[in-house]
PAZAPA-4460 file (N, C-alpha, C; in steps of 0.05 Angstrom, whole numbers, plus 32768, in hexadecimal, padded with zeros to 4 digits):
% residues 228
    n_x    n_y    n_z   ca_x   ca_y   ca_z    c_x    c_y    c_z   seq   type   mol
   847C   81A5   8827   8494   81B3   8831   8496   81CE   8824     1      X     A
   849B   81E3   8834   849B   81FF   882A   84B6   820A   882E     2      X     A
   84C2   8214   8818   84DC   8221   8819   84DC   8239   8806     3      X     A
   84ED   824D   880B   84EF   8263   87F8   84F7   825A   87DC     4      X     A
   84EF   8268   87C8   84F6   8261   87AD   8514   8262   87A9     5      X     A
   851E   8250   8798   853B   8250   8792   8544   826B   8789     6      X     A
   855A   8275   8794   8565   828E   878C   8559   82A7   8798     7      X     A
   8543   82A3   87A8   8537   82BB   87B5   8549   82C4   87CC     8      X     A
   854E   82DE   87CD   855D   82EA   87E3   854B   82FA   87F5     9      X     A
   8542   82ED   880A   8530   82FB   881D   8540   8307   8834    10      X     A
   853A   831F   883C   854A   832C   8851   8547   831E   886C    11      X     A
   855D   831E   887B   855D   8312   8896   8550   8325   88AA    12      X     A
   853E   831B   88BA   8531   832A   88CF   8541   8329   88E9    13      X     A
   8540   833D   88FA   854A   833A   8916   8538   8326   8925    14      X     A
   8541   831E   893D   8531   830C   894D   8533   8313   896B    15      X     A
   851E   830B   8979   851C   830F   8996   851E   82F4   89A3    16      X     A
   8533   82EF   89B3   8538   82D4   89BE   853A   82D5   89DC    17      X     A
   852C   82C3   89EA   8530   82BF   8A07   8539   82A3   8A0C    18      X     A
   854F   82A0   8A1A   855A   8285   8A21   854F   827F   8A3D    19      X     A
   853F   8269   8A3F   8534   8261   8A59   8543   8248   8A62    20      X     A
   8553   824B   8A77   8566   8236   8A7F   855C   8229   8A99    21      X     A
   8558   820F   8A99   8550   8200   8AB1   856A   81FB   8AC1    22      X     A
   856A   8207   8AD9   8582   8204   8AEB   857A   81F6   8B05    23      X     A
   8565   81E6   8B04   855C   81D8   8B1C   856E   81C0   8B23    24      X     A
   8569   81B4   8B3A   857B   819F   8B43   8579   8185   8B32    25      X     A
   8564   8183   8B21   8562   816B   8B10   8576   816D   8AF8    26      X     A
   8581   8185   8AF4   8596   8189   8AE0   85B1   8187   8AEE    27      X     A
   85C0   8172   8AE9   85D9   816F   8AF7   85EC   8186   8AEE    28      X     A
   85FF   818D   8B00   860F   81A5   8AFC   861F   81A3   8AE1    29      X     A
   8629   818B   8ADB   8638   8188   8AC2   8626   818F   8AA9    30      X     A
   860E   8186   8AAA   85FB   818C   8A94   85F5   81AA   8A93    31      X     A
   85F1   81B6   8AAB   85EB   81D3   8AAC   8603   81E3   8AA2    32      X     A
   861B   81DA   8AA9   8633   81E8   8A9F   8635   81E7   8A80    33      X     A
   862E   81D0   8A75   862E   81CD   8A58   8619   81E0   8A4B    34      X     A
   8602   81E1   8A58   85EC   81F3   8A4E   85F5   8210   8A4F    35      X     A
   8601   8219   8A65   8609   8234   8A68   861E   823C   8A52    36      X     A
   8631   822A   8A4E   8646   8230   8A3A   8639   8231   8A1E    37      X     A
   8626   821F   8A18   8619   821F   89FE   8609   8239   89FA    38      X     A
   85FB   8242   8A0F   85EB   825A   8A0D   85FD   8272   8A0A    39      X     A
   8613   8273   8A18   8626   8289   8A16   8631   828B   89F9    40      X     A
   8638   8275   89ED   8641   8274   89D2   862B   827D   89BE    41      X     A
   8613   8275   89C3   85FC   827C   89B2   85F7   829A   89B3    42      X     A
   85F8   82A6   89CB   85F3   82C3   89CE   8609   82D3   89C0    43      X     A
   8621   82C9   89C0   8637   82D7   89B2   8632   82D8   8994    44      X     A
   8623   82C5   898A   861D   82C5   896D   8605   82D6   8965    45      X     A
   85F7   82E2   8978   85E0   82F3   8971   85EA   830D   8963    46      X     A
   85D9   8318   8951   85E0   8331   8944   85D7   8348   8956    47      X     A
   85E2   8360   8951   85DC   8377   8962   85BF   8380   895F    48      X     A
   85B3   837A   8948   8596   8381   8945   8584   836E   8953    49      X     A
   858E   8357   895B   857E   8344   896B   857B   834E   8988    50      X     A
   8566   8344   8995   8563   834A   89B2   8562   832F   89C0    51      X     A
   856A   832F   89DA   856A   8316   89E8   8566   831A   8A06    52      X     A
   8560   8304   8A14   855E   8304   8A31   8563   82E8   8A3A    53      X     A
   8567   82E4   8A54   856C   82CA   8A60   855A   82C8   8A79    54      X     A
   854E   82B0   8A7C   8540   82AA   8A96   854B   8290   8AA0    55      X     A
   8555   8290   8AB8   855E   8277   8AC6   8547   826F   8AD8    56      X     A
   853D   8257   8AD5   8526   824F   8AE5   852B   8237   8AF6    57      X     A
   8520   8238   8B0E   8520   8221   8B20   8503   821F   8B2A    58      X     A
   84FE   8224   8B44   84E2   8226   8B4D   84D7   8242   8B47    59      X     A
   84EA   8255   8B44   84E3   8271   8B3B   84F6   8279   8B26    60      X     A
   84ED   828B   8B13   84FF   8294   8AFE   8510   82AC   8B06    61      X     A
   8528   82AE   8AFB   8539   82C5   8AFF   8540   82D0   8AE3    62      X     A
   8538   82E9   8ADD   853D   82F5   8AC3   8557   8304   8AC3    63      X     A
   8566   8302   8AAD   857E   8312   8AA9   8577   8330   8AA8    64      X     A
   8562   8337   8A98   8559   8352   8A95   853A   8352   8A96    65      X     A
   852E   8368   8A9E   8510   8369   8A9E   8504   8365   8A83    66      X     A
   8512   836C   8A6E   8507   8369   8A53   851E   8363   8A40    67      X     A
   8518   835D   8A27   852C   8357   8A13   853E   836F   8A0E    68      X     A
   8558   836A   8A0A   856B   8380   8A06   857B   837A   89EC    69      X     A
   8587   838F   89E0   8596   838B   89C7   85AF   8379   89CC    70      X     A
   85B6   836A   89B7   85CD   8357   89B9   85E7   8366   89B3    71      X     A
   85EC   837B   89C3   8605   838A   89C0   861C   837C   89CE    72      X     A
   8635   8382   89C7   864B   8375   89D5   864A   8379   89F4    73      X     A
   8642   8390   89FD   8640   8395   8A1A   862B   8383   8A27    74      X     A
   8614   8381   8A1A   85FF   8370   8A25   8606   8353   8A24    75      X     A
   8614   834A   8A0F   861D   832E   8A0E   8630   8328   8A24    76      X     A
   8642   833B   8A2A   8655   8337   8A40   8647   8336   8A5B    77      X     A
   8633   8347   8A5E   8623   8347   8A77   8614   832C   8A7A    78      X     A
   860A   8322   8A64   85FC   8308   8A65   860E   82F1   8A6D    79      X     A
   8627   82F1   8A62   863A   82DD   8A69   8641   82DE   8A87    80      X     A
   8642   82F6   8A92   8648   82F9   8AAE   8630   82F0   8ABF    81      X     A
   8617   82F5   8AB5   85FF   82EC   8AC3   85FE   82CE   8AC5    82      X     A
   8606   82C0   8AAF   8605   82A3   8AAE   861C   8296   8ABE    83      X     A
   8632   82A4   8AC2   8649   8298   8ACE   8643   828E   8AEA    84      X     A
   864B   8275   8AF0   8647   826B   8B0B   862B   8261   8B11    85      X     A
   861A   825E   8AFD   85FE   8255   8B01   85FF   8239   8B0E    86      X     A
   85F0   8236   8B24   85F1   821D   8B33   85D6   820D   8B30    87      X     A
   85D9   81F3   8B30   85C1   81E1   8B2F   85B6   81DE   8B4B    88      X     A
   859C   81E6   8B4F   8590   81E3   8B69   8572   81E8   8B67    89      X     A
   8563   81DF   8B7A   8546   81E6   8B7C   8534   81D4   8B6B    90      X     A
   851A   81DB   8B6C   8506   81CD   8B5D   8504   81D7   8B40    91      X     A
   84F4   81C9   8B30   84F0   81D0   8B14   84D3   81D9   8B0F    92      X     A
   84CF   81F2   8B08   84B5   81FC   8B01   84B6   8206   8AE4    93      X     A
   84B1   81F4   8AD1   84B3   81FB   8AB4   849F   8211   8AAD    94      X     A
   8487   820F   8AB7   8472   8222   8AB0   847A   823F   8AB8    95      X     A
   8482   8242   8AD1   848A   825D   8ADB   84A4   8266   8ACF    96      X     A
   84B4   8253   8AC5   84CD   825B   8AB8   84C8   8268   8A9D    97      X     A
   84B4   825F   8A8E   84AE   8269   8A73   8499   827F   8A73    98      X     A
   8487   827E   8A86   8470   8290   8A86   8478   82AE   8A85    99      X     A
   848C   82B7   8A95   8493   82D3   8A94   849C   82DC   8A78   100      X     A
   84A8   82CA   8A69   84B1   82D1   8A4E   8499   82D4   8A3B   101      X     A
   8486   82C2   8A3D   846F   82C2   8A2D   845F   82DC   8A31   102      X     A
   845F   82E6   8A49   8450   82FE   8A50   845C   8318   8A44   103      X     A
   8475   8316   8A39   8480   832C   8A2B   8479   832A   8A0D   104      X     A
   847E   833F   89FE   8476   833F   89E2   848E   8345   89D0   105      X     A
   8493   8333   89BC   84A9   8339   89A9   84A2   8350   8997   106      X     A
   84B6   835B   898A   84B1   8371   8977   849F   8367   8960   107      X     A
   848F   8379   8956   847D   8372   893F   848E   836C   8926   108      X     A
   8487   8357   8919   8495   834F   8901   84B0   8342   8906   109      X     A
   84B5   833B   891F   84CF   832E   8927   84C9   8314   8935   110      X     A
   84D7   82FE   892F   84D2   82E5   893D   84D9   82E7   895A   111      X     A
   84C7   82DF   896B   84CC   82DC   8988   84D2   82BE   898D   112      X     A
   84E9   82B9   8999   84F2   829D   899D   84F7   8299   89BB   113      X     A
   84EC   8284   89C6   84F3   827B   89E1   8503   8261   89DE   114      X     A
   851C   8262   89E6   852D   824A   89E3   8530   823E   89FF   115      X     A
   8522   8227   8A03   8521   821A   8A1D   8536   8204   8A1F   116      X     A
   8546   8204   8A34   8559   81EF   8A39   8552   81E2   8A54   117      X     A
   8545   81CA   8A52   853A   81BE   8A6B   8539   81A0   8A66   118      X     A
   8536   8191   8A7D   8531   8174   8A7A   8513   816E   8A78   119      X     A
   8503   8183   8A79   84E6   817F   8A75   84D8   8170   8A8C   120      X     A
   84E4   8172   8AA4   84D9   8163   8ABB   84D2   8176   8AD2   121      X     A
   84BB   8183   8AD1   84B3   8195   8AE7   84AF   8185   8B01   122      X     A
   84B8   8191   8B17   84B5   8184   8B31   84A4   8195   8B44   123      X     A
   849C   81AD   8B3A   848A   81BE   8B4A   8479   81CE   8B36   124      X     A
   8464   81DB   8B41   8452   81EA   8B2F   8441   81D7   8B1E   125      X     A
   843D   81DD   8B05   842E   81CB   8AF3   8440   81B4   8AEB   126      X     A
   8439   819C   8AF3   844A   8185   8AEE   843F   8173   8AD9   127      X     A
   8425   8174   8AD4   841A   8163   8ABF   8421   816E   8AA3   128      X     A
   842D   815D   8A92   8437   8166   8A79   8422   8172   8A67   129      X     A
   840B   8165   8A64   83F6   816F   8A53   83EC   818A   8A5C   130      X     A
   83E8   818D   8A77   83DE   81A6   8A82   83F3   81BC   8A7E   131      X     A
   840C   81B5   8A82   8422   81C9   8A7F   8423   81D3   8A62   132      X     A
   8423   81C1   8A4F   8425   81C8   8A32   840D   81D9   8A2A   133      X     A
   83F5   81D1   8A32   83DD   81E0   8A2B   83DD   81FC   8A37   134      X     A
   83E5   81FE   8A50   83E6   8218   8A5D   83F9   822B   8A50   135      X     A
   8411   8222   8A4A   8425   8234   8A3E   841D   823B   8A21   136      X     A
   8412   8227   8A12   840A   822C   89F7   83F3   8240   89F6   137      X     A
   83DF   823D   8A08   83C9   8250   8A08   83D2   826C   8A0F   138      X     A
   83E4   826F   8A23   83EE   828A   8A2A   8400   8296   8A15   139      X     A
   840E   8285   8A07   8420   828E   89F2   8411   829A   89DA   140      X     A
   83FB   828C   89D2   83EB   8295   89BC   83FC   829B   89A3   141      X     A
   8410   828B   899F   8421   828C   8987   8432   82A5   8985   142      X     A
   8435   82B4   899A   8447   82CB   8999   8464   82C3   8996   143      X     A
   846B   82AD   89A3   8487   82A3   89A3   8488   8287   8997   144      X     A
   849F   8281   898A   84A6   8266   8983   84B6   825B   899A   145      X     A
   84B0   8243   89A3   84BE   8236   89B9   84CF   821F   89AE   146      X     A
   84E9   8222   89B1   84FC   820D   89AA   8508   8201   89C3   147      X     A
   850B   81E7   89C4   8514   81D9   89DC   852D   81C9   89D6   148      X     A
   853F   81C8   89E9   8558   81BA   89E6   8560   81AD   8A00   149      X     A
   856C   8195   89FF   8576   8188   8A17   858B   8173   8A0F   150      X     A
   8596   8166   8A23   85A9   8151   8A1E   85A8   813C   8A33   151      X     A
   85B2   8124   8A2C   85B2   810E   8A3F   859A   80FC   8A3B   152      X     A
   8598   80E8   8A4C   8583   80D4   8A4A   856D   80D6   8A5F   153      X     A
   856E   80EA   8A70   855A   80ED   8A85   8549   8106   8A7F   154      X     A
   853E   8106   8A67   852F   811D   8A5D   8512   8115   8A55   155      X     A
   84FF   8125   8A5C   84E3   8120   8A53   84E1   812C   8A37   156      X     A
   84EB   811D   8A23   84EB   8128   8A08   84CF   812B   89FD   157      X     A
   84BC   811B   8A06   84A0   811D   89FE   8495   8139   8A04   158      X     A
   849B   8143   8A1C   8491   815E   8A24   849F   8173   8A13   159      X     A
   84B9   8171   8A10   84C8   8186   8A00   84BF   8186   89E3   160      X     A
   84BB   816E   89D8   84B2   816C   89BC   8497   817A   89B8   161      X     A
   8483   8174   89C9   8468   817E   89C6   8466   819C   89CD   162      X     A
   8475   81A5   89E1   8476   81C1   89E8   8480   81D1   89D1   163      X     A
   8495   81C8   89C4   84A0   81D6   89AD   848D   81D4   8995   164      X     A
   8482   81BD   898F   8471   81B9   8978   8458   81CA   897A   165      X     A
   844C   81CC   8992   8434   81DC   8996   8439   81FA   8993   166      X     A
   8452   8201   8994   8459   821E   8994   846D   8225   897E   167      X     A
   8467   821A   8966   8476   8221   894D   8494   821B   894E   168      X     A
   849D   8209   8960   84B9   8204   8962   84C0   81E7   895E   169      X     A
   84D9   81E0   8966   84E3   81C5   8965   84F3   81BF   897E   170      X     A
   84FA   81A6   8982   850B   819F   8999   8521   818D   8990   171      X     A
   8536   818B   89A0   854C   817A   899A   8558   8171   89B5   172      X     A
   855C   8157   89B8   8569   814C   89CF   8581   813C   89C6   173      X     A
   8599   8144   89CF   85B1   8136   89C6   85B8   8121   89DB   174      X     A
   85C2   8109   89D2   85C6   80F3   89E5   85DA   80F8   89FB   175      X     A
   85F0   8107   89F4   8606   810A   8A07   8606   8126   8A13   176      X     A
   8606   8128   8A2D   8607   8142   8A3B   861F   8152   8A32   177      X     A
   8636   8145   8A2F   864F   8154   8A29   864E   8160   8A0D   178      X     A
   863B   8159   89FC   8638   8165   89E2   8627   817E   89E1   179      X     A
   861A   8184   89F8   8606   819A   89F8   8614   81B5   89F2   180      X     A
   862B   81BA   89FD   8639   81D3   89F9   863E   81D8   89DB   181      X     A
   8643   81C3   89CC   8649   81C6   89AF   862F   81C6   899F   182      X     A
   861C   81B5   89A6   8605   81B1   8995   85EE   81C4   899A   183      X     A
   85EE   81D1   89B1   85D9   81E5   89B7   85DC   81FC   89A3   184      X     A
   85F4   8208   89A0   85F6   821E   898C   85F0   8214   896F   185      X     A
   85F6   81FB   8969   85F0   81F1   894E   85D2   81F0   894A   186      X     A
   85C3   81E7   895E   85A6   81E5   895B   859A   8202   8958   187      X     A
   85A4   8214   8968   859A   822F   8967   85A1   823D   894D   188      X     A
   85B7   8235   8940   85C0   8242   8928   85AB   823F   8911   189      X     A
   8599   822B   8914   8584   8228   8900   8571   8240   8900   190      X     A
   8571   8250   8916   855F   8266   891A   856E   8281   8915   191      X     A
   8586   8280   890B   8596   8298   8908   858A   82AC   88F5   192      X     A
   857D   82A3   88DF   8574   82B5   88CA   8556   82B3   88C5   193      X     A
   8546   82C1   88D5   8529   82C1   88D0   8523   82D1   88B7   194      X     A
   850F   82C7   88A7   8509   82D5   888E   84EB   82DA   888C   195      X     A
   84DA   82CD   889C   84BD   82D1   8899   84AF   82C8   88B3   196      X     A
   849E   82D9   88BE   8491   82D3   88D8   8473   82D8   88D5   197      X     A
   8465   82CF   88EA   8448   82D4   88EC   8439   82C9   88D3   198      X     A
   843F   82B1   88CC   8433   82A5   88B3   8418   8298   88BA   199      X     A
   8407   8298   88A6   83ED   828B   88A7   83E9   827D   888D   200      X     A
   83D9   8267   888D   83D3   8258   8875   83B5   8257   8870   201      X     A
   83AD   8259   8857   8391   8256   884F   8390   823D   883E   202      X     A
   8381   8229   8847   8380   820F   8839   8367   820D   8827   203      X     A
   835A   8223   8823   8343   8223   8811   832D   8211   881B   204      X     A
   8324   81FF   880B   830D   81ED   8812   8317   81D4   8820   205      X     A
   8331   81D1   8824   833B   81B9   8832   8334   81BB   884F   206      X     A
   832A   81A5   885A   8324   81A3   8877   833F   81A3   8886   207      X     A
   8344   81B9   8895   835F   81BB   88A1   8360   81AE   88BD   208      X     A
   834C   819E   88C4   834D   8190   88DE   8364   817D   88E0   209      X     A
   836D   8172   88C9   8384   815F   88CA   839D   816B   88C0   210      X     A
   839F   8186   88BF   83B7   8194   88B6   83C9   819B   88CF   211      X     A
   83E2   8194   88CE   83F5   819A   88E4   840E   81A5   88D8   212      X     A
   841C   81B8   88E6   8414   81C4   88FF   83FD   81D8   88FB   213      X     A
   83EE   81DD   8911   83D8   81F0   8910   83E2   820C   890A   214      X     A
   83F8   8214   8916   8404   822E   8912   841D   822A   8900   215      X     A
   841E   8239   88EA   8435   8237   88D8   844E   8243   88E6   216      X     A
   8464   8234   88E7   847C   823E   88F4   8487   8256   88E5   217      X     A
   8498   8265   88F3   84A7   827A   88E5   84BC   826D   88D2   218      X     A
   84C4   827D   88BE   84D7   8272   88AB   84F4   827D   88B1   219      X     A
   8507   826A   88AF   8523   8271   88B3   8533   8268   889A   220      X     A
   8546   8278   8893   8556   8271   887B   8563   8255   887E   221      X     A
   8560   8245   8869   856C   822A   886A   855B   8215   8877   222      X     A
   8544   821D   8882   8532   8209   888F   8519   8205   887F   223      X     A
   850E   81ED   8880   84F6   81E6   8872   84DE   81E5   8885   224      X     A
   84C8   81F1   887E   84AF   81EF   888E   849F   81D8   8882   225      X     A
   8498   81C4   8892   8488   81AE   8888   846C   81AF   8894   226      X     A
   8458   81AE   8882   843C   81AD   888B   8431   8192   8883   227      X     A
   8425   8185   8896   8418   816B   8891   83FA   816E   888D   228      X     A
***
């Protein structure tokens, strides 16, 4: 387990965050409403030096902005307006929902985060879980950390867990849909204070074939990085 030394004051880095929201018909409207409210609250908590974007995906993705924008009060208000009235409809293409984000590049020395809120059940495009995870991980090439969040009991948690794990992130599925609005910002708050990115490890003469994770995650204040 790796943590900063006791008493060390490391400066907080800005972050680049894209919220990828599944708004397909497999997400019931009540669940989508909870997601939207949770994302709106999370965006309000971003600092002005942070940048953010939103992509709503169904069978095709809809981006809030062509690229990441500063988390200014005006842009936060525009984002809230963009999310207002989002309706559940259409098919689910998880690959095409995340791919446009991966093709962009975060700032150098700044953590790039893709925060996916989905049930992890693609109904069109790449539907096989292994193929989907491998394709997104290969295209990502560790540029972004992928964190996944969902709620309820009709979630492919296996896909969300492995997609996040393969891309320097974590996932969380809360049992009750009605708790998503409250717990989504809580989960994201763990990423509020980045302190170290683009890490690599040298294990010397140790055979690293059995070392996991293969890519060292970024470090956030108050969080422990565990290497097995």
